[in-house]
N, CA, C and O atoms as a CHARMM CRD file, in Angstrom:
* protein
*
  232
    1    1 MET  N      0.83000  -1.26200   0.02400 PROA 1      0.00000
    2    1 MET  CA     0.27000   0.02300   0.34000 PROA 1      0.00000
    3    1 MET  C      0.91900   0.71700  -0.17500 PROA 1      0.00000
    4    1 MET  O      2.09300   0.35000  -0.21100 PROA 1      0.00000
    5    2 GLU  N      0.53100   2.34300  -0.99700 PROA 2      0.00000
    6    2 GLU  CA     1.54200   2.91600  -1.34400 PROA 2      0.00000
    7    2 GLU  C      1.81000   3.79800   0.16400 PROA 2      0.00000
    8    2 GLU  O      2.90000   3.98900   0.70400 PROA 2      0.00000
    9    3 GLY  N      0.36200   4.28600   0.66800 PROA 3      0.00000
   10    3 GLY  CA     0.10000   5.66200   1.70600 PROA 3      0.00000
   11    3 GLY  C      1.36900   5.42800   2.72600 PROA 3      0.00000
   12    3 GLY  O      2.16900   6.18400   3.27600 PROA 3      0.00000
   13    4 ASN  N      1.14800   3.95100   2.70400 PROA 4      0.00000
   14    4 ASN  CA     2.22800   3.38500   4.10200 PROA 4      0.00000
   15    4 ASN  C      4.01400   3.69700   3.82600 PROA 4      0.00000
   16    4 ASN  O      4.64500   3.57900   4.87700 PROA 4      0.00000
   17    5 CYS  N      4.65700   3.97000   2.92000 PROA 5      0.00000
   18    5 CYS  CA     5.79900   4.20800   2.49600 PROA 5      0.00000
   19    5 CYS  C      6.45500   5.30600   3.15800 PROA 5      0.00000
   20    5 CYS  O      5.89100   6.37500   2.92500 PROA 5      0.00000
   21    6 CYS  N      7.35000   5.38200   3.82300 PROA 6      0.00000
   22    6 CYS  CA     8.16000   7.52300   3.32400 PROA 6      0.00000
   23    6 CYS  C      8.62800   7.48600   2.45600 PROA 6      0.00000
   24    6 CYS  O      9.43500   6.79800   1.83100 PROA 6      0.00000
   25    7 PRO  N      8.15900   8.18800   2.39600 PROA 7      0.00000
   26    7 PRO  CA     8.20300   9.65800   0.94100 PROA 7      0.00000
   27    7 PRO  C      9.94000   9.62800   0.80500 PROA 7      0.00000
   28    7 PRO  O     10.48600   9.62100  -0.29800 PROA 7      0.00000
   29    8 LEU  N     10.76600   9.61000   2.20600 PROA 8      0.00000
   30    8 LEU  CA    12.01900   9.54200   1.85200 PROA 8      0.00000
   31    8 LEU  C     13.22700   8.14200   1.36800 PROA 8      0.00000
   32    8 LEU  O     14.10000   8.02000   0.50900 PROA 8      0.00000
   33    9 CYS  N     12.59100   7.16200   2.60500 PROA 9      0.00000
   34    9 CYS  CA    13.56100   5.99500   1.84700 PROA 9      0.00000
   35    9 CYS  C     12.60400   4.66200   1.59300 PROA 9      0.00000
   36    9 CYS  O     12.99900   3.50200   1.71700 PROA 9      0.00000
   37   10 GLY  N     11.09900   5.11700   1.16400 PROA 10     0.00000
   38   10 GLY  CA    10.51500   4.06800   0.60200 PROA 10     0.00000
   39   10 GLY  C     10.14200   2.89500   1.77900 PROA 10     0.00000
   40   10 GLY  O      9.36300   2.01000   1.42500 PROA 10     0.00000
   41   11 GLN  N     10.43200   2.87700   2.53800 PROA 11     0.00000
   42   11 GLN  CA    10.98200   1.55400   3.39100 PROA 11     0.00000
   43   11 GLN  C      8.93200   1.79800   4.38900 PROA 11     0.00000
   44   11 GLN  O      8.36700   2.89000   4.43800 PROA 11     0.00000
   45   12 GLU  N      8.38800   0.60000   4.93500 PROA 12     0.00000
   46   12 GLU  CA     7.36800   1.07100   5.47000 PROA 12     0.00000
   47   12 GLU  C      7.38700   1.98800   6.86700 PROA 12     0.00000
   48   12 GLU  O      8.34900   1.87400   7.62700 PROA 12     0.00000
   49   13 ASN  N      6.25500   2.93000   7.18900 PROA 13     0.00000
   50   13 ASN  CA     6.56900   3.79900   8.02600 PROA 13     0.00000
   51   13 ASN  C      5.09100   3.82900   8.83800 PROA 13     0.00000
   52   13 ASN  O      4.50900   4.84600   9.21500 PROA 13     0.00000
   53   14 HSD  N      4.67400   2.52900   8.99100 PROA 14     0.00000
   54   14 HSD  CA     4.06000   2.36600  10.34900 PROA 14     0.00000
   55   14 HSD  C      2.80000   3.43400  10.90000 PROA 14     0.00000
   56   14 HSD  O      2.40700   3.54800  12.06100 PROA 14     0.00000
   57   15 CYS  N      2.31700   4.15300   9.71100 PROA 15     0.00000
   58   15 CYS  CA     1.67000   4.96600   9.68400 PROA 15     0.00000
   59   15 CYS  C      0.34800   4.83400  10.51200 PROA 15     0.00000
   60   15 CYS  O     -0.48300   4.70200   9.61400 PROA 15     0.00000
   61   16 GLY  N     -0.13700   4.80400  11.35600 PROA 16     0.00000
   62   16 GLY  CA    -1.31800   4.64200  12.18300 PROA 16     0.00000
   63   16 GLY  C     -2.63200   5.07600  11.51500 PROA 16     0.00000
   64   16 GLY  O     -3.71400   4.55200  11.78200 PROA 16     0.00000
   65   17 VAL  N     -2.50900   5.80200  10.86700 PROA 17     0.00000
   66   17 VAL  CA    -3.38200   6.41100  10.10600 PROA 17     0.00000
   67   17 VAL  C     -4.04500   5.69400   8.84800 PROA 17     0.00000
   68   17 VAL  O     -5.22500   5.39000   8.67600 PROA 17     0.00000
   69   18 ALA  N     -3.10500   5.54000   8.14000 PROA 18     0.00000
   70   18 ALA  CA    -2.94000   5.11700   6.94300 PROA 18     0.00000
   71   18 ALA  C     -3.85500   3.42900   7.46300 PROA 18     0.00000
   72   18 ALA  O     -4.66100   2.62100   7.00100 PROA 18     0.00000
   73   19 LYS  N     -3.07000   3.67000   8.65800 PROA 19     0.00000
   74   19 LYS  CA    -4.17200   1.73600   8.73000 PROA 19     0.00000
   75   19 LYS  C     -4.80800   1.71300   9.57000 PROA 19     0.00000
   76   19 LYS  O     -4.76900   0.73800  10.32000 PROA 19     0.00000
   77   20 GLY  N     -5.82600   2.97000   9.85300 PROA 20     0.00000
   78   20 GLY  CA    -7.34100   3.21500   9.61900 PROA 20     0.00000
   79   20 GLY  C     -7.46100   3.44900  11.64400 PROA 20     0.00000
   80   20 GLY  O     -8.50100   3.73700  12.23700 PROA 20     0.00000
   81   21 GLN  N     -6.31500   3.25500  12.18900 PROA 21     0.00000
   82   21 GLN  CA    -6.36400   3.86800  13.53600 PROA 21     0.00000
   83   21 GLN  C     -6.65000   5.44800  13.55100 PROA 21     0.00000
   84   21 GLN  O     -6.63200   6.17300  12.55600 PROA 21     0.00000
   85   22 ASN  N     -6.96400   5.91100  15.09700 PROA 22     0.00000
   86   22 ASN  CA    -7.71200   7.03500  15.34400 PROA 22     0.00000
   87   22 ASN  C     -5.59500   7.77900  15.91300 PROA 22     0.00000
   88   22 ASN  O     -5.34900   8.67000  16.72600 PROA 22     0.00000
   89   23 ASP  N     -4.92600   7.23800  15.37200 PROA 23     0.00000
   90   23 ASP  CA    -3.83500   7.58600  15.73300 PROA 23     0.00000
   91   23 ASP  C     -2.44500   7.28000  15.67800 PROA 23     0.00000
   92   23 ASP  O     -2.21600   6.31600  14.94700 PROA 23     0.00000
   93   24 CYS  N     -1.30100   7.85900  16.28900 PROA 24     0.00000
   94   24 CYS  CA     0.34600   7.29700  14.97100 PROA 24     0.00000
   95   24 CYS  C      0.91200   7.60600  16.08400 PROA 24     0.00000
   96   24 CYS  O      0.51800   8.23000  17.07000 PROA 24     0.00000
   97   25 TRP  N      2.23600   6.91400  15.71800 PROA 25     0.00000
   98   25 TRP  CA     3.59500   7.23300  16.65200 PROA 25     0.00000
   99   25 TRP  C      3.75100   8.50700  16.72500 PROA 25     0.00000
  100   25 TRP  O      4.07600   9.13400  17.73400 PROA 25     0.00000
  101   26 CYS  N      3.38300   9.20500  14.98500 PROA 26     0.00000
  102   26 CYS  CA     4.35600  10.95300  14.76500 PROA 26     0.00000
  103   26 CYS  C      3.70400  11.99900  15.80200 PROA 26     0.00000
  104   26 CYS  O      4.26300  13.01300  16.21800 PROA 26     0.00000
  105   27 MET  N      2.47500  11.57500  16.12200 PROA 27     0.00000
  106   27 MET  CA     1.48400  12.69500  16.50900 PROA 27     0.00000
  107   27 MET  C      2.34800  13.39200  18.26400 PROA 27     0.00000
  108   27 MET  O      2.35000  14.44400  18.90300 PROA 27     0.00000
  109   28 THR  N      3.10100  11.69300  18.39600 PROA 28     0.00000
  110   28 THR  CA     3.87100  12.95600  19.54500 PROA 28     0.00000
  111   28 THR  C      5.58000  13.00700  19.78100 PROA 28     0.00000
  112   28 THR  O      6.43100  13.00600  20.67000 PROA 28     0.00000
  113   29 GLU  N      5.35500  13.06800  17.80500 PROA 29     0.00000
  114   29 GLU  CA     6.88500  13.33900  17.99600 PROA 29     0.00000
  115   29 GLU  C      7.04400  14.77700  17.28800 PROA 29     0.00000
  116   29 GLU  O      6.22200  15.34900  16.57200 PROA 29     0.00000
  117   30 SER  N      8.85200  15.38100  17.84800 PROA 30     0.00000
  118   30 SER  CA     8.50400  16.92700  16.94100 PROA 30     0.00000
  119   30 SER  C      9.56500  16.70700  15.93700 PROA 30     0.00000
  120   30 SER  O     10.68500  16.23500  16.13200 PROA 30     0.00000
  121   31 PHE  N      9.00200  17.15000  14.75300 PROA 31     0.00000
  122   31 PHE  CA     9.58000  17.23800  13.26700 PROA 31     0.00000
  123   31 PHE  C     10.90700  18.72400  13.05100 PROA 31     0.00000
  124   31 PHE  O     10.51300  19.88800  12.97700 PROA 31     0.00000
  125   32 PRO  N     11.38600  18.60700  13.03000 PROA 32     0.00000
  126   32 PRO  CA    12.43300  19.56700  11.79200 PROA 32     0.00000
  127   32 PRO  C     12.17000  20.14600  11.20200 PROA 32     0.00000
  128   32 PRO  O     12.25500  19.62200  10.09100 PROA 32     0.00000
  129   33 GLU  N     11.72400  21.36600  11.13200 PROA 33     0.00000
  130   33 GLU  CA    10.47600  22.24700  10.55800 PROA 33     0.00000
  131   33 GLU  C     11.54200  21.75300   8.62900 PROA 33     0.00000
  132   33 GLU  O     11.15100  21.97800   7.48300 PROA 33     0.00000
  133   34 ARG  N     12.69400  21.15900   9.03900 PROA 34     0.00000
  134   34 ARG  CA    13.69900  21.56500   7.34400 PROA 34     0.00000
  135   34 ARG  C     13.49700  20.11800   6.72300 PROA 34     0.00000
  136   34 ARG  O     13.78200  19.92800   5.54000 PROA 34     0.00000
  137   35 ILE  N     12.96300  19.01900   7.59000 PROA 35     0.00000
  138   35 ILE  CA    12.85900  17.90900   7.07700 PROA 35     0.00000
  139   35 ILE  C     11.86900  17.40900   5.69800 PROA 35     0.00000
  140   35 ILE  O     11.92400  16.52200   4.84600 PROA 35     0.00000
  141   36 PHE  N     10.89500  18.62000   6.06800 PROA 36     0.00000
  142   36 PHE  CA    10.28300  18.96200   4.80500 PROA 36     0.00000
  143   36 PHE  C     10.55900  19.17600   3.81900 PROA 36     0.00000
  144   36 PHE  O      9.96400  18.50900   2.97200 PROA 36     0.00000
  145   37 ASP  N     11.42600  20.03300   3.39200 PROA 37     0.00000
  146   37 ASP  CA    12.51000  20.15500   2.49000 PROA 37     0.00000
  147   37 ASP  C     12.58300  19.12700   1.55300 PROA 37     0.00000
  148   37 ASP  O     12.49400  19.02000   0.33000 PROA 37     0.00000
  149   38 ALA  N     12.78900  18.34600   2.59300 PROA 38     0.00000
  150   38 ALA  CA    13.95100  16.84300   1.52200 PROA 38     0.00000
  151   38 ALA  C     12.39500  16.14400   1.07700 PROA 38     0.00000
  152   38 ALA  O     12.65600  15.95800  -0.11200 PROA 38     0.00000
  153   39 VAL  N     11.69800  15.89800   1.15500 PROA 39     0.00000
  154   39 VAL  CA     9.85800  15.35000   0.54900 PROA 39     0.00000
  155   39 VAL  C      9.48100  16.29500  -0.28900 PROA 39     0.00000
  156   39 VAL  O      9.32500  17.51400  -0.22200 PROA 39     0.00000
  157   40 PRO  N      9.31100  15.06800  -1.49200 PROA 40     0.00000
  158   40 PRO  CA     8.78800  15.48200  -2.08200 PROA 40     0.00000
  159   40 PRO  C      7.78300  16.14800  -2.81700 PROA 40     0.00000
  160   40 PRO  O      7.40300  15.44600  -3.75400 PROA 40     0.00000
  161   41 GLN  N      7.19200  17.27200  -2.74400 PROA 41     0.00000
  162   41 GLN  CA     5.95100  17.85800  -3.18300 PROA 41     0.00000
  163   41 GLN  C      4.45300  17.20600  -3.38900 PROA 41     0.00000
  164   41 GLN  O      3.34100  17.29800  -2.86900 PROA 41     0.00000
  165   42 GLU  N      4.96100  16.64000  -4.24100 PROA 42     0.00000
  166   42 GLU  CA     3.84400  15.78100  -4.52000 PROA 42     0.00000
  167   42 GLU  C      3.70000  14.51900  -3.78200 PROA 42     0.00000
  168   42 GLU  O      2.78300  13.84700  -4.25400 PROA 42     0.00000
  169   43 HSD  N      4.36300  13.90300  -2.66500 PROA 43     0.00000
  170   43 HSD  CA     3.81600  13.28900  -1.67200 PROA 43     0.00000
  171   43 HSD  C      3.17700  13.58700  -0.06000 PROA 43     0.00000
  172   43 HSD  O      3.60600  14.07800   0.98500 PROA 43     0.00000
  173   44 ASN  N      2.21500  13.12900  -0.42500 PROA 44     0.00000
  174   44 ASN  CA     2.02200  13.16100   0.95500 PROA 44     0.00000
  175   44 ASN  C      1.83200  11.95500   2.34800 PROA 44     0.00000
  176   44 ASN  O      0.86100  11.51100   2.96200 PROA 44     0.00000
  177   45 LYS  N      2.89100  11.81000   2.39500 PROA 45     0.00000
  178   45 LYS  CA     3.20400  10.36300   3.11800 PROA 45     0.00000
  179   45 LYS  C      3.65700  10.90000   4.75400 PROA 45     0.00000
  180   45 LYS  O      3.82400  12.06700   5.10700 PROA 45     0.00000
  181   46 CYS  N      3.76000   9.93800   5.40200 PROA 46     0.00000
  182   46 CYS  CA     4.66200  10.18000   6.74400 PROA 46     0.00000
  183   46 CYS  C      5.93200   9.40500   6.97400 PROA 46     0.00000
  184   46 CYS  O      5.98300   8.17600   7.02200 PROA 46     0.00000
  185   47 ILE  N      7.10100  10.34100   7.13200 PROA 47     0.00000
  186   47 ILE  CA     8.04800  10.14800   7.14400 PROA 47     0.00000
  187   47 ILE  C      8.09900   8.81700   8.37300 PROA 47     0.00000
  188   47 ILE  O      7.27700   8.36300   9.17000 PROA 47     0.00000
  189   48 CYS  N      9.28300   8.55900   8.08300 PROA 48     0.00000
  190   48 CYS  CA     9.04900   7.05500   9.18800 PROA 48     0.00000
  191   48 CYS  C     10.12000   7.51000  10.22200 PROA 48     0.00000
  192   48 CYS  O     10.95800   8.36400   9.93300 PROA 48     0.00000
  193   49 GLN  N     10.05100   6.83700  11.57400 PROA 49     0.00000
  194   49 GLN  CA    10.72800   6.80800  12.41200 PROA 49     0.00000
  195   49 GLN  C     12.14600   6.48400  12.20300 PROA 49     0.00000
  196   49 GLN  O     12.95400   7.02000  12.96200 PROA 49     0.00000
  197   50 LYS  N     12.56900   5.68700  11.28800 PROA 50     0.00000
  198   50 LYS  CA    13.79700   5.22800  11.03800 PROA 50     0.00000
  199   50 LYS  C     14.52200   6.75100  10.34500 PROA 50     0.00000
  200   50 LYS  O     15.74000   6.81700  10.50500 PROA 50     0.00000
  201   51 CYS  N     13.95600   7.77900   9.70900 PROA 51     0.00000
  202   51 CYS  CA    14.30100   8.95200   8.88000 PROA 51     0.00000
  203   51 CYS  C     14.45400   9.86700  10.05200 PROA 51     0.00000
  204   51 CYS  O     15.43300  10.54200  10.37200 PROA 51     0.00000
  205   52 LEU  N     13.33000   9.75400  10.60500 PROA 52     0.00000
  206   52 LEU  CA    13.48800  11.11700  12.01200 PROA 52     0.00000
  207   52 LEU  C     14.66300  10.82000  12.15300 PROA 52     0.00000
  208   52 LEU  O     15.53500  11.08600  11.32600 PROA 52     0.00000
  209   53 ASP  N     14.88300  10.09800  13.45500 PROA 53     0.00000
  210   53 ASP  CA    15.83400   9.62600  13.76700 PROA 53     0.00000
  211   53 ASP  C     17.28400  10.34000  13.50200 PROA 53     0.00000
  212   53 ASP  O     18.00100  11.13200  14.11300 PROA 53     0.00000
  213   54 LYS  N     17.34400   9.33200  11.73700 PROA 54     0.00000
  214   54 LYS  CA    18.33100   9.95700  11.15000 PROA 54     0.00000
  215   54 LYS  C     18.82200  10.91400  11.44600 PROA 54     0.00000
  216   54 LYS  O     19.89900  11.22200  11.95700 PROA 54     0.00000
  217   55 TYR  N     17.14900  11.90700  10.76700 PROA 55     0.00000
  218   55 TYR  CA    17.72200  13.71800  10.45500 PROA 55     0.00000
  219   55 TYR  C     18.04900  14.12800  11.52600 PROA 55     0.00000
  220   55 TYR  O     19.06400  14.80300  11.35500 PROA 55     0.00000
  221   56 LYS  N     17.67200  14.10200  12.91100 PROA 56     0.00000
  222   56 LYS  CA    17.71000  14.29900  13.86500 PROA 56     0.00000
  223   56 LYS  C     19.02400  14.35800  14.22600 PROA 56     0.00000
  224   56 LYS  O     19.51500  15.38200  14.70000 PROA 56     0.00000
  225   57 GLU  N     19.85100  13.00000  13.98000 PROA 57     0.00000
  226   57 GLU  CA    21.45900  12.87700  14.29000 PROA 57     0.00000
  227   57 GLU  C     21.90600  13.70900  13.74200 PROA 57     0.00000
  228   57 GLU  O     22.62600  14.43100  14.43200 PROA 57     0.00000
  229   58 GLU  N     21.82900  13.90600  12.96700 PROA 58     0.00000
  230   58 GLU  CA    22.28100  15.49700  11.51300 PROA 58     0.00000
  231   58 GLU  C     22.72100  16.65400  11.97300 PROA 58     0.00000
  232   58 GLU  O     22.98500  17.56900  11.19200 PROA 58     0.00000
């Protein structure tokens, strides 16, 4: 299912909302504003935890 893929790495993003749940792991995370500059504009998908953690380390 395409909505479940991270737009940065293409792997499973574990999006709870895409799976029909009311919430998602990302709702309690803080995302640096600049991480969204790396996401192609046409994508409206969740960034995965692994990519978020990697970005925060850099």
